Structure formats: C-alpha cells, structure tokens
C-alpha positions, 0 to 999 in steps of 0.5 A: 456495904452498899456495894455488897448489897448491890452485887447480890442484887445483881446476881439475883437477877442473873440467876433469875434470867437463868430460870425457866421464863415463868419462874423468872417473871414471878421471882421478879415480877416488879422488875420485869415489866412484861406479862406471860399467860398462865392458866390463871392469868390470862387476858380471855378469863372473865373478870368483873367487879363484884356487885358491892365493889361496883357501887364503890366504883361509881363512887371512886369516879364521882371524884373526878371530872367526867372527861377525866376518868383516867384519874381513877386508875389507881383506886380502881386498881387497888379495889381490884387487887383487894377483890382479887385476893391481893394480886392483879391479873391482867383480865382485872387490868382490862376491866379497869381500862374498859371502866375508865375507857382508856387503852389497856396499856395505859393501865398496864403502865400504872400496875407495872410502875407501882410495887404495891401492885402485885402481878403475881399471887400473894398469901392472904397475909402479905408481909412487906419489909422496909428495905430503905436505908434507915430500916436496913441500918436498924436490922431490916436484912435480919427481920426479912431473914427471920421471916423467910426462915420461919415460913420456909419460902424465899422472897415473893413466894407463897406457903403451901397453905396460901397464908403468908408471902414475903415481899420488899417495900421502899420507904414507908415514912416510919423511919423514926421507928425503924425497922418496920414491916407492913402487913397487907391483909386479904383474908377477908376480901375487899370488904375486910381489907387492912393495911397496917404498919408494925414498927420497932420490930425485932426478928422474935417480935415478927415471927410472933406477929405471923403466928397470931395471924396465923391463929386468926388473931390481930396483933396490935399494930404500930410501935412494938417497943412497949417503952414508946408511945407512938413515935415518941422517945422511950421514956416519954418526952424530955422536951417541949413539956409545955406551952410554946412561947409565942413568936416575937414582935407578932400580934397574933390577934390580929392574925 
C-alpha cells in the first residue's frame, strides 16, 4: 500500500512540473519552496496589520525579551494569515519581518517550512484531512475523495464561490478518534477565526458538515460518533471505574 501511495505521489509531482509554472506552484505550494509573483501576491503590494491587530502584535511581542523579537515570528505569521483570509502573501511576510526586525528571508524560511501556513489562496472554510498512518488506515483517503467529489475541486483548489478548499495535514494528535478533519474558519477574519477538529468522520458525515457550513451553521465539533464521549470508548468506560489504589510503600502525606 505504501509503495503504491509513494508511486502515486511521485506521479503527481511529475505532472505538476509539466504544468505552467504558476499552476505548478499552486498545486504544490507547500512542497516547492519558492515564490512566483502574481497580480495579488508580489512584494510591492501594500500590506499592514489592521488597527485591531496592531494591538495584538504588541501583546504578542510583550511575551518575548526585546532582543528576541524574532521569536514571535510564528504567532505573528498566524495572525497575518487570519487577517488575510487564510493565506500569506509575500507582502504580509515582509511586514512581519519589519515588525521583528529581521531580514525577510528569515520569515520566508518559517512560512515555507510549516504546512499550516498557506502561501496560496484558500477558501473561507479550509478543510484539512489528516493523512497520517492511523487516519489513512481508518479511511482518510475515502474522506478526502468524498470532499473533493462533493465540492468539485482538486486538492489545493478553491470552489468557485470562494467558500471551500481542501488540503492535507499531517498528524493532529487525535489518532484514537481517526479518521479526522480540521476546519479552519476564516469567514469572519481574525476576530472570528476558529480551528476545530471533527473526529470519527465518515464520507457521509463530512459532506453533511460542508453543507451545514455552507448554510452558515456551526456544526458541533469533536467526535461525530454519538456512542462516544470525547476520546472514550463506545458505550462508556469499562475499566478504571473507581478510585485508583495508592502506590505501595509510599507515604503520600509526607510528600
């Protein structure tokens, strides 16, 4: 299975390089770590934090020593991405570099390393499917296929109405509730930004979640299995039902 998936991925990369350069960079925006100017993404476009976010910038910087402003690069990039509708143009990265007083390349290095920073446009609801082994074994490829087929897009593309895009994310720490997706909600800017996990999903359930989001509803996040409570087993706990026994040969009162 792994060899087949690796072969498929290699084929995708080869096909991307055969596309026009701008299209190739968009389809593999987290793999090809270079920038190509476009009308809405070039260094000379003005960009600055909003007045509301300027106060957040000051708060974030206050968490770090004044001579280590560069330590704030990740939270500042995250704030910029929220403000800009879920993606980071190069002018926003330059603005962050100016705030933390480093060369722009130091910011580019971070933005291109972490896949949660999007360097191409995403939908107002950016759907991220976990592709790591536990979720894959539990059917994450079927989850992704259901989303792509229902929305009529490919991975990395945005629907015509600008509402949805689908991407892949590595392990998000909910293996016990695999498979799972995350919904990054940029529909209300940085003020209303949310990043919610939807766990124990099925192909039918993710389509249902999409349609609720389309209607402006807020589907309940967390496990989608009605027989479970958070990460607990179906039907409730069957072990560890009472108070645990204290360890032997230890005087807890003396601790």
